[in-house]
C-alpha positions as CSV (number, residue, x, y, z in Angstrom):
1,M,85.0,98.6,65.2
2,T,81.4,98.8,64.0
3,K,79.0,99.6,66.9
4,I,75.9,97.5,66.8
5,P,72.9,98.5,69.0
6,F,71.6,95.7,71.2
7,P,68.0,94.6,70.7
8,A,65.4,94.5,73.5
9,W,63.7,91.2,72.8
10,Q,59.9,91.0,73.2
11,R,58.7,88.2,75.3
12,P,55.8,86.6,73.5
13,H,55.4,83.8,76.0
14,W,55.6,86.2,79.0
15,Q,53.7,85.1,82.1
16,A,54.0,87.5,85.1
17,S,55.7,86.0,88.1
18,N,57.2,86.9,91.5
19,E,60.6,86.0,90.2
20,E,63.4,88.6,90.4
21,I,65.8,89.5,87.7
22,F,69.4,89.7,88.9
23,L,72.3,91.2,87.0
24,Q,76.0,91.3,88.0
25,F,79.2,91.9,86.0
26,F,82.8,93.0,86.9
27,V,84.6,95.2,84.4
28,F,88.3,95.4,84.8
29,G,90.5,98.2,83.3
30,K,91.8,101.7,83.6
31,F,88.9,103.9,82.7
32,Q,88.7,107.3,81.1
33,S,86.8,110.0,83.0
34,G,83.3,111.0,81.7
35,R,80.2,109.1,80.6
36,A,80.8,106.0,78.6
37,P,79.2,106.2,75.1
38,S,76.4,103.7,75.7
39,L,74.1,105.6,73.2
40,D,76.3,104.2,70.5
41,Y,74.9,100.8,71.5
42,G,71.3,101.8,71.8
43,S,71.4,102.2,75.6
44,E,70.5,105.4,77.5
45,G,72.3,104.1,80.5
46,L,71.8,101.5,83.2
47,P,68.1,100.7,83.9
48,E,66.5,101.7,87.3
49,G,67.6,99.2,89.9
50,V,71.0,98.5,88.4
51,E,74.0,100.4,89.8
52,L,77.6,100.9,88.8
53,T,80.3,101.2,91.6
54,S,83.9,102.0,91.1
55,H,86.7,100.2,93.1
56,N,90.4,100.4,93.4
57,H,91.4,96.9,92.5
58,P,93.9,96.3,95.4
59,Q,91.1,97.2,97.8
60,L,88.6,95.0,96.1
61,R,90.9,92.0,96.6
62,Q,90.1,92.3,100.3
63,W,86.3,91.7,99.7
64,D,84.9,88.3,100.7
65,G,83.2,88.0,97.4
66,Y,86.3,88.9,95.2
67,P,85.8,86.6,92.1
68,L,89.5,86.0,91.1
69,R,90.4,84.2,94.3
70,G,90.3,80.6,95.3
71,S,89.1,77.7,93.2
72,V,87.0,79.9,90.9
73,G,90.0,82.2,90.3
74,R,92.2,79.2,89.4
75,M,89.4,78.0,87.0
76,F,89.5,81.4,85.2
77,K,93.3,81.4,85.1
78,E,93.2,78.0,83.4
79,D,90.2,78.5,81.1
80,A,90.9,82.1,80.0
81,P,94.6,82.8,80.8
82,E,94.9,86.1,78.7
83,A,91.7,87.5,80.1
84,Y,92.7,86.5,83.6
85,R,96.1,88.2,83.2
86,Q,94.5,91.4,82.0
87,A,92.0,91.4,84.8
88,I,94.5,90.7,87.5
89,D,96.8,93.5,86.2
90,A,93.9,96.1,85.9
91,P,94.1,98.9,88.5
92,E,90.4,99.5,88.6
93,V,87.2,97.4,88.7
94,L,83.7,98.6,88.0
95,V,80.9,96.5,89.4
96,V,77.5,96.5,87.6
97,R,74.9,95.0,89.9
98,G,71.1,95.2,90.4
99,R,67.8,93.5,91.0
100,L,64.7,94.2,89.0
101,P,61.1,92.9,89.0
102,D,60.0,90.5,86.3
103,S,59.6,92.3,82.9
104,A,57.6,91.8,79.8
105,D,60.6,92.7,77.6
106,T,64.4,92.7,77.9
107,G,65.0,96.4,77.5
108,Y,66.8,96.2,80.9
109,L,69.3,93.7,79.4
110,R,69.8,95.8,76.3
111,D,70.6,98.8,78.3
112,T,73.0,97.0,80.6
113,L,74.9,95.3,77.8
114,G,75.1,98.6,76.0
115,V,76.8,100.1,79.0
116,L,79.2,97.2,79.3
117,A,80.2,97.5,75.6
118,A,80.8,101.2,76.1
119,L,82.9,100.6,79.1
120,L,85.2,98.5,76.9
121,D,85.6,101.5,74.6
122,V,86.8,103.7,77.5
123,G,89.4,101.5,79.1
124,G,87.9,98.2,80.0
125,V,90.0,95.1,79.2
126,A,88.0,92.2,80.7
127,I,84.4,91.4,81.8
128,L,83.6,88.7,84.3
129,D,80.1,87.3,84.5
130,P,79.8,85.4,87.8
131,Q,76.5,84.0,87.1
132,T,77.8,82.0,84.1
133,L,81.3,81.6,85.5
134,N,82.8,83.2,82.4
135,L,85.7,85.7,82.2
136,Y,86.2,87.4,78.8
137,D,88.9,89.6,77.4
138,A,87.4,92.6,75.5
139,D,87.6,91.2,72.0
140,T,86.1,87.9,73.0
141,W,83.2,89.6,74.8
142,R,82.5,91.8,71.7
143,R,82.5,88.7,69.5
144,Q,80.1,86.9,71.8
145,F,77.6,89.7,72.5
146,V,78.1,92.6,70.0
147,V,76.2,90.8,67.3
148,R,73.8,92.2,64.7
149,D,70.1,91.4,65.8
150,G,71.4,90.2,69.1
151,A,73.5,87.3,70.4
152,P,71.7,84.0,70.7
153,I,70.1,83.5,74.1
154,R,72.4,80.5,74.5
155,N,75.4,83.0,74.6
156,H,74.0,84.5,77.8
157,L,73.9,81.2,79.7
158,L,76.1,78.3,80.8
159,I,75.0,74.7,80.0
160,L,76.9,72.0,81.9
161,R,77.1,68.2,81.8
162,D,78.0,66.3,84.9
163,A,78.1,62.6,85.6
164,E,75.4,61.1,87.9
165,E,75.9,58.3,90.3
166,A,74.2,55.8,87.9
167,K,76.9,54.8,85.5
168,G,76.5,56.1,82.0
169,H,74.0,58.7,83.0
170,Y,74.4,62.5,83.1
171,W,72.9,65.7,84.6
172,I,72.4,68.5,82.1
173,H,71.8,71.8,83.8
174,T,72.1,75.6,83.3
175,R,73.3,78.7,85.1
176,G,72.4,82.3,84.3
177,M,68.7,82.4,84.0
178,R,68.4,84.9,86.8
179,K,69.3,87.4,84.1
180,F,65.8,86.7,82.7
181,G,64.0,86.3,86.0
182,R,63.4,82.6,85.3
183,A,64.3,79.2,86.8
184,D,67.4,77.4,85.6
185,I,66.7,74.1,83.8
186,S,67.8,70.7,85.2
187,L,67.6,67.5,83.2
188,R,68.3,64.4,85.3
189,N,69.0,60.7,84.4
190,V,70.2,61.4,80.8
191,P,71.8,58.4,79.2
192,E,75.1,59.2,77.5
193,A,73.7,58.3,74.1
194,D,71.0,60.9,74.6
195,S,73.3,63.7,75.8
196,D,73.1,65.7,72.6
197,R,69.4,65.4,72.4
198,A,69.2,66.6,76.0
199,G,71.4,69.5,75.4
200,M,69.3,70.6,72.5
201,L,66.2,70.3,74.5
202,C,67.8,72.3,77.3
203,E,68.5,75.1,74.8
204,R,64.9,75.1,73.6
205,L,63.6,75.2,77.2
206,V,65.8,78.1,78.3
207,E,64.9,80.0,75.1
208,L,61.2,79.6,75.9
209,E,61.8,80.8,79.4
210,A,64.0,83.8,78.2
211,L,61.0,84.8,76.0
212,G,58.8,84.8,79.0
213,A,57.4,81.2,79.6
214,R,57.2,79.7,83.1
215,F,56.7,76.1,84.3
216,E,54.5,75.1,87.1
217,E,54.9,72.2,89.6
218,G,53.6,69.0,88.1
219,Q,53.3,70.5,84.6
220,E,53.7,67.9,81.8
221,L,55.9,68.6,78.9
222,E,55.8,66.7,75.6
223,A,59.1,66.8,73.7
224,D,60.9,64.5,71.3
225,G,58.2,61.9,71.7
226,M,58.6,61.7,75.5
227,T,56.7,63.1,78.4
228,F,58.4,65.0,81.2
229,V,57.0,66.3,84.5
230,A,58.2,69.5,86.0
231,K,59.5,69.6,89.6
232,L,60.3,73.0,91.1
233,G,63.1,73.6,93.6
234,G,66.1,75.6,94.5
235,G,66.6,79.3,95.5
236,V,69.3,81.9,95.6
237,E,71.2,79.9,98.3
238,D,71.3,76.7,96.1
239,P,75.0,75.9,95.5
240,D,74.5,74.5,92.0
241,F,72.2,77.3,90.6
242,N,72.1,80.3,93.0
243,N,68.6,80.4,91.6
244,S,65.3,78.5,91.5
245,F,65.3,75.6,89.1
246,V,62.8,73.5,87.2
247,E,63.8,69.9,87.0
248,F,62.8,67.1,84.5
249,R,63.8,63.5,84.7
250,W,64.7,61.8,81.4
251,P,62.3,58.9,80.9
252,E,63.7,55.3,81.3
């Protein structure tokens, strides 16, 4: 397999904030001893503030936050059955987790992804990203993220479409922007006929944020010939985002 270094994106739209970057991944496998070869992927190791802890899988199953249990575990089993099987059968779990201050570039993400890629080279068989509710087998993770010039920002996030109470209208929203220290995006009152447009707008907004932009309460946004007004909300305890969010309402 060709080993491709991960880039550290500059953030040309960066505006300093009090937001916190949060990273968390579970790597399942049976790992070789010694340092994982993260330098092969352009990473000198985990950034300051991010730690790796090693766990015996049967013991980790007793943890309240064990991610393969309950309704979420059943979702992984249905959506990614091979990755789920490999993860469940793995004897060891490495947890990569940390909080960092807002940053003007994404070197922290490059270094963390490089370590994850290296862990797959030394016995990892599956990676779980709880922030985007994705479980990957090793090959799928590599196809998604070990990409020359870097995987699209969209690959690092989850974009969802849920029905709203008003018939024929949908809620388009994201998960995973805490990786970039930014609010998730929420688009409300989207007519079904505009779902694709809303999804594309959502992608543009999260890319702006990933490259450093922020939205303020009441800020107006002109897009696709429409005017949107930003409303801020949420927080880490928010059940839909586990993050702050910026919400826009689709014009009538």
